[in-house]
Backbone as numpy.savetxt, mean C-alpha at the origin, in Angstrom:
# Nx Ny Nz CAx CAy CAz Cx Cy Cz
-18.84 -0.99 8.86 -18.79 -1.85 8.03 -17.99 -1.96 8.24
-16.83 -0.30 7.69 -15.28 -0.73 6.74 -14.59 -2.10 7.79
-15.00 -1.27 8.76 -14.04 -2.41 10.38 -14.50 -4.37 10.36
-15.25 -4.13 9.79 -15.98 -5.58 9.33 -14.72 -6.39 7.94
-14.12 -5.62 7.80 -13.41 -5.85 6.62 -11.47 -5.95 7.24
-10.91 -7.05 7.50 -9.44 -7.22 7.70 -8.82 -6.27 7.29
-9.33 -6.70 5.83 -7.98 -6.18 4.59 -8.21 -4.44 5.03
-9.23 -3.67 4.88 -9.35 -2.50 5.86 -8.75 -2.04 5.93
-9.11 -2.77 7.59 -7.94 -1.89 8.63 -6.70 -2.75 8.76
-6.55 -3.39 7.92 -4.81 -4.39 7.80 -3.86 -2.83 7.01
-4.51 -2.43 5.87 -4.76 -1.05 4.56 -3.98 0.17 5.07
-5.16 0.32 6.17 -5.56 2.03 6.72 -4.27 1.82 7.83
-4.12 1.03 8.94 -2.66 0.90 10.14 -1.59 0.76 8.97
-0.88 0.00 7.74 -0.19 0.25 7.41 -0.29 1.64 6.34
-0.64 2.42 5.81 -1.45 3.89 5.60 -0.46 4.88 6.08
-0.84 4.37 7.52 -0.62 5.44 8.49 1.34 5.68 8.02
1.07 4.38 8.32 2.93 4.08 8.74 3.45 4.79 7.50
3.24 4.16 6.26 3.57 4.82 5.30 3.72 6.26 5.07
2.66 6.81 5.35 2.55 8.65 5.16 3.32 9.15 6.27
4.47 8.75 7.61 4.35 8.92 8.01 6.18 8.91 7.91
6.43 8.02 7.19 7.87 7.72 5.91 7.96 8.14 5.62
7.30 8.84 4.45 7.42 9.53 3.50 7.68 10.73 4.14
7.08 11.36 5.28 7.30 12.59 5.34 9.07 13.54 5.69
9.28 11.59 5.83 11.22 12.39 6.35 11.57 11.72 4.81
11.48 11.82 4.03 12.17 11.24 2.75 12.79 12.70 2.76
14.30 12.69 1.80 14.96 13.92 1.80 14.25 15.05 0.84
14.30 16.06 1.30 13.36 17.03 0.71 13.87 17.02 -1.35
14.70 16.91 -1.48 14.91 16.55 -2.92 13.64 16.06 -3.70
13.33 14.80 -3.32 12.61 13.66 -3.97 11.25 13.93 -3.10
10.67 14.99 -2.33 9.72 15.24 -1.73 8.19 14.93 -2.85
8.30 15.87 -3.83 7.64 16.11 -5.26 7.48 15.59 -6.28
8.79 14.16 -6.21 8.67 12.77 -6.94 8.14 11.70 -5.99
8.58 10.62 -5.40 8.97 9.99 -4.70 8.14 9.99 -3.67
7.88 10.79 -3.09 7.50 10.94 -2.44 6.01 11.15 -2.18
5.14 11.93 -2.81 4.15 11.93 -3.54 4.09 10.79 -3.93
4.05 10.58 -5.33 3.77 9.40 -5.95 3.72 8.23 -4.23
4.54 7.89 -3.60 4.31 6.86 -2.93 3.18 6.83 -2.44
3.03 7.97 -1.89 1.64 8.46 -0.94 -0.01 8.28 -1.94
0.38 9.09 -2.84 -0.71 9.27 -3.66 -1.23 7.46 -3.74
-0.10 6.52 -4.51 -0.66 5.15 -4.55 -1.06 4.70 -3.36
-0.53 4.95 -1.76 -0.67 4.28 -1.18 -2.11 4.33 -0.40
-2.93 5.84 -0.62 -4.05 6.70 -0.55 -5.30 5.59 -1.83
-4.37 6.17 -3.27 -5.37 5.14 -3.82 -5.71 3.68 -3.21
-4.53 3.13 -3.16 -5.09 1.31 -2.80 -6.01 1.51 -1.32
-6.50 2.60 -0.85 -7.06 2.43 0.80 -8.62 3.11 -0.43
-8.62 4.21 -1.12 -9.96 4.30 -2.20 -9.96 2.85 -2.45
-9.51 2.57 -3.30 -9.82 0.93 -3.83 -9.94 0.02 -3.07
-9.86 -0.10 -1.77 -10.26 -1.04 -1.00 -11.52 -0.98 -0.52
-12.14 0.19 -0.38 -12.94 1.06 0.21 -14.40 1.29 -0.90
-13.85 0.83 -1.99 -14.76 0.84 -2.90 -15.14 -0.86 -3.42
-14.01 -1.54 -3.49 -14.11 -2.63 -3.20 -14.91 -4.02 -1.99
-14.87 -2.86 -1.22 -16.31 -3.34 -0.25 -17.34 -3.02 -0.79
-17.85 -2.29 -1.30 -19.24 -1.33 -1.38 -19.69 -1.46 -2.76
-19.02 -2.57 -3.50 -18.95 -3.24 -4.71 -19.31 -5.08 -5.35
-20.36 -4.90 -6.63 -20.86 -5.96 -6.08 -19.24 -6.55 -7.13
-18.71 -6.05 -8.09 -17.82 -6.97 -8.94 -16.77 -6.58 -8.56
-16.26 -7.43 -7.26 -15.02 -7.01 -6.37 -13.72 -7.72 -7.40
-14.34 -7.59 -8.39 -12.38 -8.99 -8.77 -11.96 -7.87 -9.47
-12.73 -6.98 -9.77 -11.88 -5.12 -10.81 -11.30 -4.79 -9.67
-11.96 -4.62 -8.90 -11.27 -4.12 -7.97 -10.25 -4.31 -7.02
-10.17 -5.47 -6.86 -8.98 -6.47 -6.01 -7.35 -6.50 -6.77
-7.94 -6.13 -8.69 -6.53 -6.36 -10.15 -6.26 -5.18 -9.41
-7.04 -3.48 -9.42 -6.43 -3.22 -9.25 -5.90 -2.35 -8.03
-6.13 -2.96 -6.60 -4.69 -3.34 -6.02 -4.06 -3.85 -5.81
-4.34 -5.01 -6.39 -3.68 -5.93 -6.80 -1.61 -4.97 -7.26
-2.62 -4.62 -8.37 -1.49 -3.65 -9.11 -1.19 -2.48 -8.22
-1.39 -1.58 -7.63 -1.06 -1.02 -6.89 0.35 -1.12 -5.79
0.44 -2.78 -5.35 0.81 -3.27 -4.33 1.67 -3.54 -4.94
2.01 -3.76 -6.58 3.29 -4.40 -7.21 3.99 -2.89 -7.18
3.23 -1.93 -8.03 3.79 -0.06 -7.45 4.14 0.10 -5.98
3.84 -0.91 -5.05 4.33 0.09 -3.66 5.98 -0.62 -3.62
5.89 -2.20 -4.24 7.23 -2.65 -3.55 8.07 -2.78 -4.68
7.76 -2.32 -5.59 9.24 -1.28 -6.30 9.48 -0.03 -5.98
8.37 1.08 -5.49 8.26 2.32 -4.94 9.92 1.69 -3.61
9.36 1.12 -2.82 10.23 0.81 -1.89 11.01 0.29 -1.77
11.66 -0.71 -2.49 12.81 -0.76 -2.79 13.44 0.16 -2.98
12.86 0.84 -4.37 14.19 2.45 -5.06 14.44 3.27 -3.84
13.34 3.12 -2.80 13.63 3.37 -1.47 14.74 3.16 -1.04
14.86 1.93 -0.57 15.83 1.79 0.37 17.06 1.38 -0.05
17.13 0.95 -1.71 18.35 1.33 -2.24 19.46 2.61 -2.54
18.48 3.60 -2.48 18.60 4.88 -2.32 18.59 5.25 -1.11
18.53 4.92 0.12 18.76 5.11 1.38 17.60 6.05 1.65
16.44 5.95 1.44 15.32 7.02 1.93 14.41 6.07 3.00
15.03 5.08 3.28 14.22 4.75 4.25 15.26 3.06 4.65
15.41 2.34 5.89 16.53 2.09 6.39 15.71 0.36 5.89
16.75 -0.30 6.20 16.29 -2.04 5.35 15.42 -2.42 6.18
15.61 -2.20 7.93 14.82 -2.53 8.78 13.16 -1.98 8.53
12.89 -0.63 7.49 12.07 -0.11 7.67 11.44 -1.17 6.19
12.30 -1.45 5.15 11.76 -2.03 4.38 11.32 -3.37 4.26
12.22 -4.24 4.90 11.96 -6.04 6.00 10.34 -5.62 6.13
10.10 -4.48 7.23 8.27 -4.09 7.40 7.86 -4.13 6.49
8.16 -3.15 5.66 6.92 -2.71 4.71 6.09 -3.65 3.74
7.81 -4.62 2.96 7.89 -5.57 2.11 6.61 -6.60 3.10
6.86 -7.09 4.12 5.60 -8.07 4.60 4.73 -7.61 4.47
4.54 -6.61 5.43 2.92 -6.15 6.01 2.11 -5.83 4.00
2.81 -5.32 2.78 2.49 -5.39 1.55 1.90 -6.68 1.29
3.20 -7.31 1.59 2.93 -9.08 0.95 1.14 -9.62 1.80
1.34 -9.37 3.46 0.59 -9.85 4.35 -0.79 -9.30 3.22
-1.05 -8.39 2.72 -2.56 -7.45 2.16 -2.22 -8.14 1.02
-0.78 -8.30 0.31 -1.59 -9.28 -1.14 -1.65 -10.25 -1.17
-1.66 -11.07 0.22 -2.30 -12.47 0.16 -3.97 -12.16 0.62
-4.25 -11.45 1.18 -5.81 -10.86 1.73 -6.66 -10.76 0.52
-5.43 -9.92 -0.55 -6.72 -9.45 -1.91 -6.54 -10.93 -2.65
-5.41 -12.01 -2.75 -5.60 -13.50 -3.22 -6.77 -14.14 -2.64
-7.07 -14.14 -1.54 -7.84 -15.09 -0.78 -9.08 -14.54 -1.82
-9.33 -12.88 -1.59 -10.62 -12.60 -1.99 -11.15 -12.84 -3.19
-9.31 -12.67 -4.50 -10.44 -13.12 -5.49 -10.43 -14.38 -5.07
-10.20 -15.43 -4.99 -10.38 -17.12 -4.53 -11.72 -17.16 -4.24
-12.24 -16.40 -3.78 -13.36 -16.31 -2.63 -14.67 -16.11 -3.89
């Protein structure tokens, strides 16, 4: 059932990439920035799953949107502090935006 939803597949794939990246953040920020990014990304996966199985999808989609915006800001901070490369930042930004477009499409439907 979950594989019938492109938003689930897209986020699941991106989540795998995100978790790999935050594992390589400096040790000094592993209990702060790294954990926060991981938790937001995992919470977003939970929200996607809840959205799929909920009748009132709009509430869940709004929370997903909020989490995506938070992740955009944390990844920008990570780029500025050089925890990730500019290439990695460009990739994750593009992918988060793609998921955001999916959320927007579901909100309009």
